[in-house]
C-alpha positions in Angstrom: 48.5 -9.8 10.9 47.0 -9.6 7.3 48.9 -6.4 6.7 52.4 -7.0 8.4 52.6 -10.9 7.8 54.0 -12.2 11.3 53.8 -11.5 14.8 57.7 -10.4 14.7 56.7 -8.0 11.7 54.0 -6.3 14.1 56.6 -6.2 17.1 58.9 -4.5 14.7 56.3 -2.0 13.8 55.3 -1.3 17.3 58.9 -0.9 18.5 59.4 2.3 16.0 57.8 4.3 18.8 61.1 4.0 20.6 62.6 6.3 17.9 60.8 9.3 19.8 61.8 8.2 23.1 64.5 10.3 25.0 67.9 8.7 26.0 66.6 8.4 29.7 63.5 6.9 28.7 61.9 4.0 30.2 59.8 1.0 28.6 57.2 -0.8 30.6 56.3 -4.4 29.0 54.4 -7.4 29.6 57.4 -9.9 30.7 55.3 -13.1 30.0 55.0 -12.0 26.6 57.1 -14.4 24.5 58.2 -11.8 22.0 58.5 -8.6 24.3 60.4 -10.3 27.0 63.4 -10.8 24.5 63.1 -7.7 22.5 65.8 -5.2 21.8 64.9 -2.2 23.9 68.5 -0.8 23.3 69.8 1.2 26.2 66.5 2.3 27.5 65.4 1.2 31.2 63.2 -1.7 31.0 60.4 -2.0 33.7 58.6 -5.5 33.7 55.2 -6.8 35.0 54.0 -10.3 34.8 52.7 -13.3 36.4 54.7 -16.2 35.3 58.2 -14.9 34.5 60.2 -13.0 37.2 59.3 -9.1 37.0 59.7 -6.0 38.7 55.8 -6.0 39.3 54.3 -9.5 39.7 50.5 -10.7 40.7 50.7 -13.4 43.5 48.1 -15.4 45.1 45.7 -14.7 42.2 41.9 -15.7 43.0 40.0 -15.6 39.8 36.1 -15.3 40.3 33.3 -15.2 38.1 32.7 -11.3 37.7 36.4 -10.1 39.1 39.8 -11.0 40.3 42.1 -10.3 43.3 45.7 -10.9 43.7 48.5 -9.7 46.0 51.6 -7.6 44.9 54.7 -6.7 46.7 56.3 -3.0 46.4 59.2 -2.0 48.5 58.8 -5.2 50.6 55.3 -4.3 51.3 52.2 -6.5 50.3 49.1 -4.8 48.8 45.8 -6.6 47.8 44.6 -5.8 44.4 40.9 -6.1 43.4 40.2 -6.2 39.9 36.4 -5.5 39.0 36.5 -7.3 35.6 36.8 -11.1 35.0 39.9 -12.6 32.9 43.6 -13.0 33.5 44.0 -10.3 30.7 42.6 -7.7 33.1 45.0 -8.9 35.7 47.8 -8.0 33.1 46.3 -4.6 32.5 46.1 -3.9 36.2 49.6 -4.8 36.5 50.9 -2.3 33.8 48.7 0.3 35.5 50.5 -0.1 38.7 53.6 0.0 36.7 52.8 3.4 34.9 51.2 4.8 38.1 54.2 4.2 40.4 56.8 5.7 37.6 54.4 8.6 37.6 54.9 9.1 41.3 51.0 8.6 42.0 50.4 7.3 45.5 49.8 3.5 45.6 46.5 3.8 47.7 45.4 6.1 44.9 46.4 3.3 42.1 44.6 0.4 44.0 41.5 2.6 44.3 41.4 3.5 41.0 41.7 -0.1 39.6 39.0 -1.2 42.1 36.7 1.6 40.6 37.5 0.8 36.9 34.7 0.6 34.3 34.9 -1.2 30.9 33.5 0.7 27.8 30.3 -1.0 26.3 31.0 -4.0 24.1 34.2 -5.1 26.2 33.8 -8.2 28.6 30.3 -6.5 29.3 28.2 -9.2 31.7 24.3 -8.7 31.6 21.9 -11.0 33.5 18.6 -10.6 31.8 15.8 -12.5 30.8 17.1 -16.0 32.7 20.3 -15.4 30.9 23.9 -14.3 31.4 24.9 -12.6 28.1 28.8 -11.7 27.8 29.1 -8.8 25.4 32.3 -8.7 24.0 32.1 -7.9 20.4 34.2 -4.5 20.0 36.8 -6.3 18.6 38.4 -9.6 18.2 41.7 -11.1 17.6 43.0 -14.9 18.5 44.3 -13.7 22.0 41.3 -11.8 23.0 39.1 -14.9 21.7 41.2 -17.1 23.9 40.6 -14.9 27.0 37.2 -14.3 26.4 36.6 -18.2 26.2 38.5 -18.6 29.2 36.1 -16.3 30.8 33.1 -18.1 29.7 34.3 -21.5 31.0 34.5 -19.9 34.6 31.1 -18.4 34.6 28.4 -20.4 36.8 25.7 -21.4 34.4 23.6 -24.4 33.4 25.4 -24.2 29.9 27.9 -22.0 28.2 27.2 -21.0 24.7 30.0 -19.2 22.6 28.4 -17.2 19.6 31.4 -16.4 17.7 32.2 -14.6 14.4 34.9 -13.6 12.0 38.1 -12.3 12.9 39.2 -9.6 10.3 42.3 -8.6 8.9 44.3 -11.9 9.3 45.3 -12.4 5.5 46.7 -15.6 4.8 46.5 -16.7 8.6 43.0 -16.6 9.1 42.2 -20.0 8.7 45.0 -21.1 10.8 43.9 -18.7 13.7 40.5 -19.7 13.4 40.9 -23.0 13.9 43.1 -22.3 16.9 40.0 -20.5 18.5 38.0 -23.9 17.9 40.9 -25.7 19.8 40.0 -23.4 22.7 36.4 -24.1 22.3 37.3 -27.8 22.7 39.9 -27.2 25.6 37.6 -25.3 27.5 34.6 -27.7 27.2 32.1 -25.2 26.0 28.7 -26.8 26.0 27.5 -25.3 22.3 29.1 -23.5 19.6 27.4 -21.2 17.2 29.6 -19.6 14.3 28.6 -16.9 12.0 30.4 -15.9 9.0 32.9 -17.4 6.2 35.8 -17.3 8.3 34.4 -18.7 11.4 33.4 -21.8 9.7 37.3 -23.0 10.5 36.3 -22.5 14.3 33.5 -25.0 13.9 35.4 -27.3 11.6 38.3 -27.8 14.4 35.6 -27.7 17.3 34.0 -30.6 15.7 37.0 -32.7 15.2 38.1 -32.1 18.8 35.1 -31.6 21.1 31.8 -33.3 22.0 29.8 -30.2 22.2 26.9 -29.1 19.8 28.1 -27.1 16.9 25.9 -24.8 14.6 26.8 -22.8 11.6 25.2 -19.7 10.1 26.0 -17.4 7.6 24.4 -14.3 8.7 23.2 -12.6 12.1 19.7 -12.9 11.1 20.1 -16.7 10.4 21.8 -17.1 14.0 18.9 -15.3 15.5 16.3 -17.1 13.8 17.6 -20.5 15.4 18.2 -19.2 18.8 14.8 -20.0 19.9 15.7 -23.7 19.7 19.1 -23.7 21.1 19.1 -21.4 24.0 17.7 -22.5 27.3 17.0 -20.5 30.6 20.0 -20.4 32.9 22.5 -20.5 29.9 25.4 -18.0 29.7 26.2 -16.7 26.2 29.4 -15.1 24.8 29.3 -12.9 21.9 32.5 -12.4 20.3 33.4 -11.1 16.8 35.1 -8.2 14.8 33.2 -5.1 15.3 32.1 -5.2 11.7 30.4 -8.4 12.3 27.9 -6.1 14.1 26.9 -8.8 16.8 25.0 -6.0 18.6 22.0 -7.3 16.6 22.3 -10.7 18.3 22.8 -9.1 21.8 19.8 -6.7 21.4 17.7 -9.8 20.4 18.6 -11.9 23.4 17.9 -8.8 25.5 14.9 -7.9 24.1 13.3 -9.8 21.3 13.8 -13.3 22.9 10.6 -14.8 24.4 10.6 -18.0 26.2 7.9 -20.3 24.8 7.3 -21.7 28.2 
């Protein structure tokens, strides 16, 4: 956003890939995205997937669980059950896209379903660890407003005594930085997260908005070390903690402390 100035300009840049597509090429898009579902795809064949807007491939009867989800999909008038081993609606969208791509490549639907079922994330992406009487969600590979929103929604559905979000700066947002960080604060309040800790100069706007809208406890820190030094008096047994920030914020330091250096006083 900081480089391109608007979502519309980002879309325009991404659609430049169509310049290299053959005349009989196909475009697979998320039809629930407000910009993609109206974009100019010229004369290319458009294949769509989605949850809300009518699409070629749609998730139905969705069941969201703490660590995974499942749904049904109709293909050639036959229903199939899809099991997604990662929590969050955004991974339902990813699986729908995988189904669309796989079928266009003439991969057998049963193999596609099995592949989705066995899918594993790379580290630092929605990685849920249960250790030391805590649940930790490591999701600090990168951060945008959309991914922050999705991660907070995952946290809100976790079964835990309290939900704690430790959020850091989202980088490369330019003049939109304050606005988008404040929108993350709105999501904290909307999802009724019990405790919010923020780290960084931009993340302070998350805290300001959350304080205005929600009843939860909010803590602000300048550095990871400052956050770590205060976690002993914030965290309790049975908590679930989300760690989310841009990769350069190095939230791995906080995760390692929670997993190995954190010692209960009683």
